[in-house]
C-alpha positions in Angstrom: 55.4 77.9 97.7 57.6 78.0 100.8 61.4 77.7 100.4 62.0 74.2 99.0 63.8 71.7 101.1 65.0 70.0 97.9 65.7 71.2 94.4 66.2 68.6 91.7 68.1 69.9 88.7 67.9 67.9 85.5 70.2 68.9 82.6 68.6 67.9 79.3 70.2 67.8 75.9 68.3 66.0 73.1 66.2 64.2 75.7 62.7 64.3 74.1 62.3 60.5 74.3 63.5 59.9 77.8 62.2 63.0 79.5 58.5 62.2 79.8 59.2 59.1 81.9 61.9 60.9 83.9 59.7 63.8 84.8 56.8 61.5 85.7 59.0 59.7 88.1 60.3 62.9 89.5 56.8 64.1 90.1 55.8 60.9 91.8 58.9 61.2 94.1 58.3 64.8 95.2 54.6 64.1 95.7 55.5 61.3 98.1 57.7 63.5 100.3 56.6 65.4 103.4 58.8 68.5 102.5 58.4 71.1 99.7 60.4 70.4 96.6 61.0 71.9 93.1 62.2 70.3 89.9 64.2 72.4 87.4 64.8 71.1 83.9 67.7 73.0 82.2 67.5 72.5 78.4 70.7 73.4 76.7 71.2 73.6 73.0 69.0 70.7 72.0 68.3 69.9 68.4 65.0 68.2 69.1 61.8 69.1 71.0 63.3 68.7 74.5 62.3 72.2 75.6 58.7 71.8 74.3 58.4 68.4 76.1 59.7 69.8 79.4 57.6 73.0 79.1 54.5 71.0 78.4 55.0 68.9 81.5 55.8 71.9 83.7 52.7 73.7 82.5 50.6 71.0 84.1 52.6 70.1 87.2 53.1 72.3 90.2 56.7 73.1 91.3 58.2 72.2 87.9 59.9 74.8 85.8 62.1 74.9 82.7 65.1 77.0 82.0 66.6 77.3 78.5 70.4 77.6 78.4 71.1 78.2 74.7 74.7 77.1 74.7 75.3 73.4 74.9 77.4 71.8 77.6 76.3 69.8 80.6 78.4 71.9 83.0 76.7 75.1 81.8 73.3 73.5 82.3 74.0 72.2 85.8 75.6 75.5 86.8 72.5 77.5 85.7 70.2 75.2 87.5 72.2 75.2 90.7 72.4 79.0 90.8 68.7 79.5 90.1 67.5 76.8 92.5 66.0 77.8 95.8 66.3 74.5 97.7 68.2 74.0 101.0 69.6 70.9 99.2 70.3 70.9 95.5 70.5 67.6 93.7 71.8 67.2 90.1 70.1 64.3 88.4 70.9 62.8 84.9 67.9 62.6 82.7 68.5 58.9 82.1 67.7 58.1 85.8 70.4 55.4 85.8 70.1 55.7 89.6 66.5 55.0 90.8 65.1 58.3 91.8 63.9 57.0 95.2 67.6 56.8 96.2 67.7 60.6 96.4 66.5 60.2 100.0 69.9 58.6 100.8 71.5 61.9 100.1 69.4 64.0 102.5 68.8 64.2 106.2 68.0 62.2 108.2 69.7 59.4 106.1 72.8 61.6 105.6 74.0 64.4 107.8 77.1 66.5 108.3 78.1 66.9 104.7 78.5 69.7 102.2 78.7 67.7 99.0 77.4 64.1 98.6 78.3 62.3 95.4 76.8 59.1 94.1 79.3 56.3 93.9 79.3 53.2 91.8 82.5 52.1 93.6 81.7 52.7 97.3 81.0 49.6 99.5 77.4 48.6 99.0 77.1 50.0 95.4 75.8 47.7 92.7 76.2 48.0 88.9 73.7 46.4 86.6 74.3 45.4 83.0 77.4 47.4 82.5 79.7 46.1 79.7 83.2 45.2 80.9 84.8 47.6 78.4 82.8 50.5 79.9 83.7 49.6 83.4 87.4 49.3 82.6 87.3 52.6 80.7 85.7 54.4 83.6 88.2 53.0 86.0 91.1 54.2 83.8 89.6 57.7 83.7 89.2 57.7 87.5 92.9 56.7 88.0 93.8 59.8 86.0 91.4 62.0 88.0 92.8 60.7 91.3 96.4 61.2 90.1 96.0 64.7 88.9 93.2 66.3 91.0 91.2 64.3 93.5 93.0 61.5 95.3 90.8 59.3 97.4 87.5 59.8 95.4 86.7 56.7 93.4 83.7 57.9 91.3 83.6 61.6 90.5 81.7 61.3 87.2 78.4 59.7 88.2 75.7 62.2 87.3 73.9 62.3 90.7 75.3 64.7 93.3 73.8 66.7 96.2 75.0 70.1 97.5 74.0 72.2 100.5 72.6 75.5 99.2 75.6 77.5 100.5 78.1 75.1 99.0 76.3 75.1 95.7 76.2 78.8 95.4 79.9 79.1 96.3 81.2 76.3 94.2 79.2 76.8 91.0 80.1 80.5 91.2 83.7 79.4 90.7 83.0 77.0 87.8 84.8 77.7 84.5 84.5 74.4 82.6 81.3 74.2 80.5 81.3 70.5 79.6 81.5 67.0 80.9 84.5 67.6 83.2 82.8 70.3 85.3 82.3 67.7 88.2 86.1 67.5 88.7 86.5 71.2 88.8 83.7 71.6 91.3 85.0 68.9 93.6 88.6 70.2 93.3 87.5 73.6 94.5 85.4 72.0 97.2 88.5 70.2 98.5 90.4 73.5 98.5 87.7 75.1 100.5 87.7 72.2 103.0 84.1 71.3 102.3 83.1 67.8 103.5 82.6 65.5 100.5 81.1 62.1 101.0 80.5 59.2 98.6 77.1 57.5 98.7 76.8 54.0 97.3 74.0 53.6 94.8 72.3 51.1 92.6 73.3 52.0 89.0 71.8 50.7 85.7 73.8 50.9 82.5 71.9 52.7 79.7 72.9 51.6 76.2 71.8 55.1 75.0 74.3 56.9 77.2 75.9 59.9 75.5 79.3 59.1 77.0 81.9 58.6 74.3 84.7 56.7 75.9 87.8 57.8 74.0 86.9 61.4 73.1 85.6 62.0 76.6 88.7 60.5 78.2 91.0 62.8 76.1 88.8 65.8 77.0 89.0 64.9 80.6 92.8 64.7 80.5 92.9 68.2 78.9 90.4 69.6 81.4 92.3 68.2 84.4 95.4 70.1 83.2 93.3 73.2 82.8 92.0 72.9 86.4 95.6 72.5 87.7 96.7 75.5 85.6 93.8 77.6 86.8 94.8 76.9 90.4 98.4 77.8 89.8 97.4 81.0 88.1 95.1 82.0 90.9 91.9 81.8 88.8 90.1 80.3 91.8 91.5 82.8 94.3 88.2 84.7 94.6 86.5 81.5 95.5 89.1 79.8 97.7 89.7 81.2 101.2 
């Protein structure tokens, strides 16, 4: 296969039930495009048959592959996928497909140009949320206020699980990553800001999934702790090798 224009990276932890439909949709999407693509599933520490499901699909579908990251942590899975991908554009994609997969095209040329990092936003003008309970929306807004105050002023939705990186930016930024878990997005975007990469928010249609693995209170507490870690890392020069 020639160098892919697009790599889709899907982190997968205990996703044996949702993965078959997600991979089928991903296959239909890349088959409909005029450019070469690859799909990388990164299974990390699952306690079910996620790896076997993904491997079975990849064995019968060209341009799909599966990586096994034995340690759990979404950040570890995305980092592994981003650094092993070959695409000119590398798109992280949650396994629940709460954003319709066809919207990936909105993150790529010719629809979007002149960016280094494009992040899906449920808050940007034109975005639409479907079926989200009020308590989840308010909880997410509270976490975003904390993120903007401590690390990323001006970005209104850093935690949506759909983001696109130019290859050079992906290799640079994920090479700097230290956080293994849910808060890795904030660290990546923080370093991107320090390197003056151009970050844009792309409005999306987003569908609430009642089976989401997000746990509002524990995840919010963890986010607060990780934000302080990122700030401390910066003060201590942890990112100096990455930040010019």
